[in-house]
C-alpha positions in Angstrom: 105.8 145.5 101.4 106.7 144.3 104.9 109.5 141.8 105.5 108.0 138.7 107.1 110.9 136.3 106.5 111.6 136.0 110.2 107.9 135.1 110.9 108.0 132.6 108.0 111.2 131.0 109.5 109.5 130.7 112.9 106.3 129.3 111.4 108.4 126.7 109.5 110.0 125.7 112.8 106.7 125.5 114.6 105.1 123.5 111.8 108.2 121.3 111.4 108.4 121.9 107.7 110.7 123.8 105.3 110.1 127.5 104.7 108.8 126.8 101.2 105.9 124.8 102.6 104.6 127.7 104.8 101.6 129.5 103.4 100.6 132.9 104.8 97.3 134.5 104.0 98.0 137.5 101.7 95.1 139.5 103.1 96.4 139.1 106.7 100.1 140.0 106.2 99.9 142.9 108.6 98.8 140.5 111.4 101.7 138.2 110.6 104.1 141.2 110.6 103.1 142.0 114.2 103.9 138.5 115.4 107.2 138.5 117.2 107.1 135.4 119.3 106.6 131.7 118.5 103.4 131.8 120.6 102.1 134.6 118.3 102.9 132.4 115.4 101.1 129.4 117.0 98.0 131.6 117.5 98.0 132.6 113.9 98.3 128.9 112.8 95.4 128.1 115.0 93.3 130.9 113.5 94.2 129.7 109.9 96.3 132.7 108.9 99.4 130.5 108.5 99.1 127.0 107.1 101.3 124.1 106.0 101.2 123.5 102.2 100.7 120.0 101.0 103.8 118.1 100.1 104.5 117.8 96.3 104.8 114.2 95.1 105.0 112.2 92.0 101.8 110.6 90.8 102.1 106.8 90.8 99.6 106.7 87.8 102.2 108.1 85.4 104.8 105.7 86.7 102.6 102.6 86.3 101.5 103.7 82.8 105.2 103.5 81.7 105.7 100.0 83.0 104.7 98.3 79.8 106.8 95.5 78.1 108.7 98.1 76.0 110.1 99.8 79.1 111.3 96.6 80.8 115.0 95.9 80.6 116.7 92.5 81.2 115.5 89.0 81.5 112.2 88.1 83.1 114.2 86.4 85.8 115.9 89.6 86.6 112.5 91.1 87.9 111.6 88.0 90.0 113.9 85.0 90.2 112.6 81.5 89.4 113.4 80.6 93.0 111.2 83.4 94.3 108.3 82.4 92.0 108.7 78.8 93.3 108.7 79.9 96.9 105.4 81.9 96.4 103.7 79.0 94.6 104.8 76.2 97.0 103.9 78.2 100.1 100.4 78.9 98.7 99.9 75.2 97.9 101.1 74.0 101.3 98.9 76.5 103.1 95.8 75.3 101.1 96.7 71.7 101.8 97.1 72.3 105.5 93.7 74.1 105.6 92.0 71.3 103.8 93.5 68.7 106.2 92.4 70.7 109.2 88.9 71.1 107.9 88.6 67.4 107.1 88.3 67.8 103.4 91.3 65.4 102.9 92.8 62.7 105.0 96.3 62.7 106.4 97.4 60.1 103.8 95.9 62.1 101.0 97.6 65.2 102.4 101.0 63.5 102.3 100.4 62.3 98.8 99.4 65.8 97.5 102.2 67.4 99.5 104.7 65.3 97.7 103.1 66.0 94.4 103.2 69.7 95.0 106.9 69.4 96.0 107.5 67.5 92.8 106.1 70.4 90.8 103.0 68.6 89.6 100.6 71.5 90.2 100.7 74.8 88.3 98.9 76.7 91.0 96.3 76.3 93.8 93.4 76.2 91.4 95.0 73.4 89.5 95.5 71.5 92.7 91.8 72.0 93.8 90.6 70.7 90.4 92.8 67.7 90.7 91.4 67.0 94.2 87.8 67.4 93.0 88.4 65.1 90.0 90.5 62.4 91.6 89.7 62.4 95.3 86.1 63.8 95.5 84.0 60.7 95.8 
């Protein structure tokens, strides 16, 4: 068998990958053996004799499957702090309130009242706030 390690090295350089990711067509090894310049290698790449192998990776599916409650370590607050949960919730509430005020669904005074209620922790989530508005402010 012919030694094509030099051609494989050049192909890896041209393809900008490691030598392990270079695939050479086993039926066309003689053509590859005759390639002595990088231009020859480029021509072989163009004709499909030399190709770049796909990168090996870890499937996310397996990782996600193992994320059940039994695999979790530490307190729930260690995964997402109470402060981060609060920031997400209050930003969503304030964004919805601002949209409602701009669209004319609520007045400025109602906006201020609801804004203060949200800041005080009255609403569990945006849906709860919308239900409150329908029930108490929707005339």
